[in-house]
N, C-alpha and C positions, 0 to 999 in steps of 0.2 A: 469533353465535347458537350455543347449545349444543344439539345434537341428542341425543335419548334413545338409549341403546344398543340395537342390533338383537338382541343376544343375550348370553348369559353362558356362559363356559366354566369349569367347576369342576374343579380338580385335587385329588387325594387325597379322592375322594368318600366313602371309608369313614369319614371323620371327621365327616361332617355329621349332627348330631343336632338335635332340635327346638329346643333353646334356644340353639344357637350363633349367632354373628354372621352366618355365611354363610347359614344358613337364614332369618334375619331379612331379609337383603338379597334373597334369592330371593323371599321372600313379598311384600316391597314391590314388587319388579320385576314379579311376576305380577299384583299388584293394579292396577298402573298400565298395564301393557303386556300385552295378551292375545295379541298376535301374535308377540312375540319368542321366540327359541329358547333353550333351556337344555340344555347337553350336559355330562356329567360323566364323569371318567376316574379310574381307580384301578389300581394294579398290586399291591395287597395283597389277594389273595383270602382269605388266612387270617383277616383281620380280620372277615369276615362269618361266620366259623364259630362265633362266640360269640353267646349270646342267642337269643331266640325271634323268628323272621321278621326278622332283622336287615336283610337286603338289601331287603325290602319296605318297612320303615320308612324306610330311607335314600332309596329311590325316592319315597316319599311326601313327604319333606322337600325333595327336589329338583324335584318336580313333573314327573316323567318317567314314561313308560309302558313304554318299550321297554328291555329288558336284553340286552346283547350280551356273550357270554363268549368269550374267545380264549385258551384254555389252550395249553400247550406241545404237547399231543397233538392239537390241532385239525388237521384235514386241510389247511386253507389255510396255517396257520402252519408246520406240519411240512414241507409240500412246498416252501414258499419257503425255509426254512432249509436244506433239503437241497440246493437249488441253490447256496447260498453256505455250504456246510458248513465251519466253521472247523477248523483243524488244532489239536486240543487235545492237549497233552502232559501227562498226569497223572502226577505224580511222587509216589510214596508213600515218605515218609521214615520210617525206623525210629527209634523212640525208644530212648534209651540204657537199659541195665538199671536204673540208678538212677531214671530218670524213670518207667519202668514200675512199679517197686516203690512209688514215691510215689503214682502214680495209683491203683494197686490199693488202697492203704491209705486214701486219701481217699474212694474210692467205697464201701468197706466202712463207713466212719464215716458217710458220707452216707446210705447205705441204712438204717443203724441209727437215725439221727435221724428219717428219714421214718416208720419203723415206730412209733417212740415218739410222734411227732406224731399219727399215726392213732389210737393208743390213747387219747390224751388228748382228741382231738376226733373222735368217731365221726361227726359230722354232715358232715365234709368229704368231697368227692368222691374216692373211692379212685383212679379212673382218672387224675385230674390229679396225684396225689401219687406217681407212679411214678418210678423212677430215671431213665428215659429223658427224662421231662419236666423232672426236677430239674436236669439238666445243660444244658438249653436256656436261651436268653436270656430269654424272657418268663416264666420261672418265678416271679421275684420279684413281678411284677404279678399273677400268678395267685393266689399264696398270700395276698397283701395284699387281693385282691378278696374272698376268702372270709372273712378274719379281721378286716378293718377294721370292719364293722358291729358286731361284738361284741368289739372289741379291749379295751374298758374292763372287760369281764367275764372276760377270760382270766386264768389264773393265771401266776405268775412262771415256772413250768416251760415252758409253751407259748411265752411270749415269748422265753425263753432258747433254745429249740429253733429258733425262727425266725431268731434272730441267728446261731446256730451254722450253720444252713444257708447263710446269706449268706456267712459266712467261708469255709466249705468250697468254695462255688462260686467265690469269689475265688481260693482256692488252686489250684483246677483251671485257672482261666484263666491265672494267672501261670506255672503249670508248663509249659504248651504255648506260651505267647505270648512270654515274655521269657527273659532269660538266667538263669544259675544264681545270680548275685550278687543280682539283683533279687528272685528267689524267696527267697533266704536272708534278705535284708533284711526281707521281709514276715514271715517266721517269727520273726525276732528281735524285731520290733516287737510281734507277738502275744504273745511271751513276756516282754514288758517288765514286766508285773505280777509274774510269777513271780520275775524277777531282783530286782525292787525289794524283795520280802519275803524275800530271802535263800534261796530254794528252788532256786537254780540249782546243779547239781552241777558240780564241777570235773573232768569227764571229758575224756579225750583226744578230740580232734576231728581229722578228716582233711580237709584243704583240697584240693578238686578244682576247679580252674577249668575246668570242662567247657564246651566250645563248643556252641552251639545246633546240633543236626543240620541244621536248615533252612538255616543259613548256608552249609554246605558244598554243599548242593543248589543254593542260589541262585548260588554261584560257578560251578558246573558249567553252569548254565543260561546265565549271562552269557557264559561262554567259548564255548558252542555258538552263541549269537547272534552273537558276534564273528566266529566262523568263517563263519557264513552271510552276514554282511554283507560279508566280503571277496569273496564270489562273487555279489554282488547287483547287478552292473552292468546286468543285464537289467531289474531292477525300478527302476532309476533311482538307484542309490547306496544307502548304508547307511540302514537304517530306524531310527526312534526306538523307544525301549524305555520302557514304563511299568510301574513296580513298585507294586502296590497292597497296602498292609498294613492291619491292622485299625484302629489308632488312632495318636495322636500319638507316644507313647513308642516304639512299634515302628518307626515311620518314622525317628525320631531314632537308634535303635540301628542300623538298617540303614545309615543314612548314615555313621555312625562306622565301622561294620564295613567298608563298601566303601572308606572313605577310608584307614584306618590298619591294618586287619586285625583278626582276632579276638584275637590274643595281646595286642597293645598296648591294644586297647579293654577287654578284661577286666581287665588289670592296672590301668589307669587307673580303671575303675569300682570295682574292689575297694579301691583306695587312697582314693578319695573316700568310699566307703560306710563303711569301717572304718578310719578314719584312725589309731586307736590301735594297730592291729596292724601297726606298721611293721617289726617283726622278721620277720614271715612274708614280707613282700615282699623283704627283704634276702636271706633264705635262698633264696627263689624265684629271684632274679636270680643268686645265686652258683652254685646248682646248675645253672642253664642254661648257665653258662660252663664249669663244670668237667666236666660229663657231656654233652658235645656229641653223642657218638655214640649215646647212648640217649635223651636227653630233648629235644634240639632238634628242632623240627618243620621240615619242608621248607616253605619259603615258596612260595606260589603266585604266580608272576609275574603282575603286572597287564598288560593290553594296552598296546601302545605309546602309543595315543592317550590312555590314562588315566594314564600314568606321567610323573612330573616328572623331568627329566634330572638335577636337582641332588639328588634324594631317592632313596634305595635303596628297592626294593619292600618293602612291609610286609604284603601279603596272605599268608595262610597257604594251603597246598594244601587243596582242598576235602575230599578223602578221605584223612584221615590215620588210621593204624592205632593210634597210641599217643597217650595224653593225659598231660600232665605231672601228677604227683601229688606231694604233700608232706604228711608227717604232722607235726602240731603238737602240743605238749603242752598248749597252751591257746590258745584264740581269744578275745582280749580285744576288746571293742568292743560298744557298745550304741547302737543307733539311737535318736534322739530323736523322730523323726517319720517316718511312712511316706512322706510326700510329698517330704521332702527327701532322697531317696535318692542321687542321683548327679548330679554336675555336667554330665556329658555328656547327661543326659536333660532338661536344662533347656529345650532347644529344643522348641517345639511345631510342628505343621505350618505354622502361620502364620509361625513363625520360620524354618522350612525354606525358605520361599518368599519371605519379605519382610523378614527381620531378620538380616542377616549378622553384625551386631555381636555379638548374643547367642549366635550359633552358633560363631563363631570365637574369641571371647574367653572361653572357659569358665574357664580357670585357668592358672596359671603352669606347672603340670605338663604341660598339653596343648601349650603353646608349645614346651616343651623336647622333647616326644616327636615332634611332627610339625607341619609348617607347613601348615595346612588352607587350601586355596584358597577363593576367594569362591564359585566355582561349586559346590564340594562343600558349602559352608555353606548354599547355597540348595537343596540336595538334588538338584542337577543335575550329571551327569557328561557330558563332551563326547565326541563322535565315537565311537560313535553317541550321540545325545542320550538320556540316561537320567534319568527323572523319578521321584521317590518321592512318593507321594501317599496320604493316609489314606482309608479307606473310611467311617469314622464320625467324628463329633465336629467336623466343620467348621461354622463359623458360616453359611456359604453352602451350602444343601442341594444346589445344582446345580453346585458347584465341580468335582466329579469328571466330571460329564457335559460341562462346558465344556472341561475339559482333553482329553477324548477327541476333541471336535470340533476344537479348535484345534491340538493337537499331531498328531493322526492317527497314533498309534503303530502300527508294523507288528507289534510284539511286546508282549504284555501278560503280565506275571508276577503271578499272583494268589498273594501270599504267604500270605494267610488266606482261608479259605472263607467266602464271603458270597453267598447265593443271589440276592439282588436285583441285585448287580453282575454275576453270571454271566449273567443274562438280558440285560443290556446288552451283554455281550461276545460274544454269539453271532453277531454280524455281522463279527467280526474273523477274520483268516486264521490267526493264530498266537497261541495262548493257552497259557501254562505254568501248571500248577496244582500248587502245593506243599501237601501235607497229610500229617499224621502217620497212618500206617497203624495201625489197631487202637486209636486214641486217642479220648478224649472229643470232640476237635475233629472227627474224622471222623463220629462218631455224631451230633453236633449238625447237621452238614451233611446227613446222610442223613435225619435226622428232619425237617428243614426241607423237603426234597424230598417226603417222604411226606405231610406236612401240607398242602403246596401242592396236591398231586394230590387228596387227600381233600377239600380245601375246594372245588376246582373241581367234583368229582363231586357234592358236596352242593348246590352252586349250580345245577348242571344239573338235578338232581332237583327242587329247589325251584322253578326256573323252569317246569318242565313242569306243576306243580300250582298255579302262582300265578294268582290271580284279581285283575285290575286293572280298576277302574272306568273308564268312558269319560271322566269329568270329571277324571281324575287330573292332567292337564297344566294345569288351571286356566284354560282359554281361555274359559270362560263362568262365570256366577255360580252354577252348581250345585255347585261344589267347596266343601265345608264347611270345608276347611282355610284358605280365604281369608276366611271369615266371622269378623269380629272380635267379641269378646264371649263370655261364658261360657254364654249362654242362646241357643238356636237359635230360629228364627222359629216353628217348630211346637210349641214348649214351652208347657205350660199356664200360664195367668196366675197370678201370685202375688198372692193377696188381701191379703197383709200390706203390700203397697206401696200405701197410700192406697186401699184398697178394690178394688184390681185395675185401676185406671184407667191409661191409657197415660201413660208418662212422656216427655213431649216437651220436656224441659228442655234446658239447654245441654250441649254436648259436654264430657265429663270430660277433664281434662288434668292433667299432672304436670310440673313443671319438674325436669329431670334435669341433673346435672353431666356435662360432656363426658367426664371420666375414668371415669365409671361404665359407659360403653359397652364396656369391656373385660370386664364381667361379663355374666351371662345375664339379669339382672333387667329391663333396659329392653326386651328382646325379648318377654319374657313379659307385661310390662305392656301393651305395644302389642297383643299377641295377645288380651287381655281387653277390647279396645275402648276403651282410654284413650289419648288422644293424649299424646305426649311432646314436650317442648320442650327441645332440647339447648342449654345455655348453660354458661358458666364460672361456677361458684359458689365463693365463698370461705368461706361459712358453710353447712354442711350438704351433703348429697349429693342429697336429694330434697325438694322443696317440695310437699307434698300440698295444703295450703290456705294462705291468707294468714297463718294463725296456727300452722301445724304444720310443723315442720322435722325431717327424719329424717337421722341420720348412720348409715350402714351399715358394719358391721364383721364381717369373717369372724373365725374363732376365732384364727388366727395374728395377724391385724391387731389384734384386741382385746388380746391379750397384749402385743404390742409397744407399742401406744399407752398401755396402762396403765403399762408399765415406764418409758417415756421422758417421760410426762406430757403427751403430745400430746392425749390424749382429754380431760384436764381443761381444757385451753385451748379445745378445741372445744365442750365443754359450757358454758363461760363465754360464748362468743359466741352459742351457740344460746339460752341462757337469757336473755341480754340483749336479743335482738332478736326473739324469738318467744315467744308465750305458752305454746305446747305443744311443748317440745323432746322429741325421741324418739331413743333409742338402739336401733338394730336390730342384734341379734346373729343372724347367719345361719350356719347349720351346713351342712356338706357332706352332701348326701343319701346318699352312699355310706359315711358314717361315722356312729357312734352319736350320737343326739340327747342328748348329755350333756356338760356342761362339764368334768367331772372324774369319775374312777372312784369306785366306792362306798367304797373304802378310803382315799381322799385327803381326806376331810372331817376337820377339826380342831375340837376343842372351843373352842380359844382363837383369837383373831384373830392372823393371821400376816401379816407385811409382804410375804411372797412368795406368798401365796395369792391366786388370782384372785377367788374369791368374797369375800374380805375387802376387796379393793380395790374391787370393785363396790359393796359395802355402804357403804364410806366415800364413794364417788362419789354414791350416792343421798342420803346424809346431807348432803353439801355442796350438792346441787341437789335440793331437795324437789319441784320441778315436773318433773323429768326422769322420763320414762316409758321402760321397757325392754320391747322386743318380742323374743320368742324364736321363731324360725322354723326349722323343720327343713330347709327347702329353698327355693330361689328361687321355685318354684311356689306354696308356701304364702305367701311374702312378697307376691307379686303379688295373690293372693286377699285377703290382709289389707289391702293398700293400697286395693283397690276397696271394701271394707267401710268403711274409715275415711273415705272420701271421700263416702259417701252423704249427700245433702242438705247438702252443704257448698259454700261458694263456691270458685271456681277461682282458683288463684294467678296472679300476673302475672309474666312472665319478666323484664321490665325492672326491676321493683321488687326481685325476688330477686337480680338481678345487682348492684344498687346497694348491697346489704347486704354490708359488709366488716367486718373485725375492728376497724377504726378509723372505722366509719361513724357519722355524726351526722345522718342524714336521717330516722330514725324518730322519732315523737313522744316515745317514752319516752327516747330519747337526748337529745332537745332539752330535756327537762324536768329530767333528773337527770344528774349527772356520774357515770360508772361507778366511778371510783376511790374517792371518798368513800362511795359506796353500798356497795361491797364492804367497805370499812373499817368501816362502820356495822354490817353484818351479823355482824362478828366480835365485837362487844361482847356481854357477858352481858345477857340479858333481851330482846335484839333477835332477831326471827325474820322469816320471809318474810311473816307475817300482819300484824304491827304495824309493819313497816318502812315501808310505803307511807304510813300515817297520820302517822308521825313526820316523814318527809321533806316532807309537804305543809304542815306547820306550823313546821318549824325550818329556818332558812336555811343554817346550817353547823354544824360540830362545836363551834366556840367558843360559839355560842348554845345548843347542847344542854348544854354543861357548866354554863351559868349558870341553867338551869331549876330551879325548886324541885321538891320531891318530889311535891306535890299535882298540879302541872301535868303532870309525867311520868306519874303514875298515870292522869290523865285522857286523855292522848294514847295511852298503851299499852293502856288498858282492862284492866289487871291490876296489882294492887298488888304482887304477888310479883315480876313482871318489872321493875316500876318500882323496887323496893327493890334488886334485883340491879344494875341499871344505875346507880342513884344512889350506892350504896356503892362500885361499881367506879370511878366518876369522882372521888368526894370523899374516899375513904380515902387518907391519905398513906402513903408508903413507910415512914416511921419508925414509924407506928402499927402497920403490919403486922409489922415486926420486933419490936416490943414484945410483941405477942401470941404470939410464938414461931413455930415452923415449922408449927404446926397449921393446918389449913384452916378457919379460923373463918368465912370467907365462903362456903365451899362451892365455891371456885374451884380447878380442877386446877393442877398445877405449870406447865403450859404457859401458862395464863391469868395465873398469878402473874408470869411473865416479861413478858407483855404489860402487866400492871398497872404494873410498874416503868417500862416504856417510856412508857406513856401518862401516868404521873405526871410523868416528866421533861418530856414534851412540854407538859403543862398548866402546869408551873412555868416553862418557857421562854416560853409564850404570855403568862403573867401578867407576867413580867419584861419581855417585849417591849412590852406595853401601857404 
């Protein structure tokens, strides 16, 4: 026996909107269970900072009345954390002069682009287009939120500025996040067009394999942890170390750096990225051997527990004063793709922890440089146990939390600043925080702290003035959010509905394909008082009536289905088994209600144009109807209107309809193949095809009919003449008349004429 749930716990409550599946589940739960509890949690206070009364609307969708806020400055939270105050070591790493110069130049260009964007679009919010927000992570979503509704009306200049902002933000991220070679590779790939058109000047370039300053700081931190672990007998032995970096690529680079050292890693990465520049590498290696006293760097010995006895130490010293430099007359090499940057970066965090083959077998060069152990390939170093894990990009959102609970690290090194993870780390004793001082990375972190505090302060003020009705929890029938249907009980009677009399008919229902529950539409249909019957449909997505079948397409799905021909096959099935096939084109409510921009219309039909393909589709299927809906809410309202005074569909009958189904009366009477073939003939259309199939057994009998009988069956002498001439005119006669279209048949139909003539000749010879 299955018991109903006593309650529901909702995580990430800030994502709950009226049309989402979670809100649909909560509404069904509250309609059937008035006593069960609903509790929701979220750790993203900034998400409630957008929109009007966002938190109140979320509480309405959750059917909850009470709001509890636990900011970091709350007395209870602060007093508890003070009792277990972690030992935080914040290390400000100075950027190199080259990095500072590049950062300043990028920020100047970014600021100029923002000013130009404001001039071209005065309607945009000036506060959101500040330089401080531009270097933040959610800026791309913010700018698209403002521009998406009118994207088709924007000029080329505005679109180019938006793309430039995206590229500049990527450059800022690569500058502070990755090594110098990865940053150079991004620049080279951006300059690929300039090189392709011969605009690249042959100027001298100085190659500087500059180590990431954070790497040296990380080495010092690990040495300090090693020293503390030697004196940790009181705490029960050496403690585990967890290094958290931003993404997959950073974790892979840190793994390589801790395994082989900065010098070997950068040389290997440079060789893989710029394979054509082999001379530079030879000169680099030769100068290292000749000028030992000036150029060789002191290697930083690794701990005994991390050093292989058969392999010399490869780590460099963390704080080195000199960096090797080499002036080249030319740097040859051009990257073909941004993503194919380096072989050592092929490992993702999944490969760091679960794919040793891909991590250890990068290339032959790596095998000659260093013999990487399996533990290092997994991103794990022994004694003390050191684990490298990404903060973002994991397929499992709880992977990092699970690592914290399973490994229980004594030391956590936060390589990149991430506010959400800092909140999880406040219960640990030792946290090392690496951050570039005076950089955009530091500014992003400080901005995130400020926005979190401002969001909580806004929520506190909103909670103080919030008015919540008693029936918000839905424990009685007075909650209007649980009332299904678009008309309330107190609404005036509509006299257009049969003189205003009560409609006590059957309950409206729609048969819905199971795969459609990933969209918002089933929830909105149910909200309007229409029952939904989830089944697996092979033909159509929604069955409104026994005669009406609807295929729903979003804009991206529509374009893809038109390109691969899938929509044509779907229309064939719908037209064959339903009298009223419908194609529903549903737009995103946050984007313009337009299939194409104003300047994208062509005077002639184009094979790549969406409107041209839709026109051809309607010509092939005259009974097909197209519905244009700006949002799922409009679609649900339209479905309700289409079902007025119509019979209800049967789920079992709809499931029985397949592409090869022969259970319908129409399929039992006519063979679909010859029927489609007949519709391709001149003079045959959807109007006279039915009459012809009722009186003619097969194609052979059709070819033997006289002209008068054809005219009687088709009801039109012109159509009968086209069909009769198409069947009885020989190929030799057509050739004798020349290449002119004496019969008014296009070139495509002439090819069909030759084919049908050969078939008719073969049929006669067969008889």
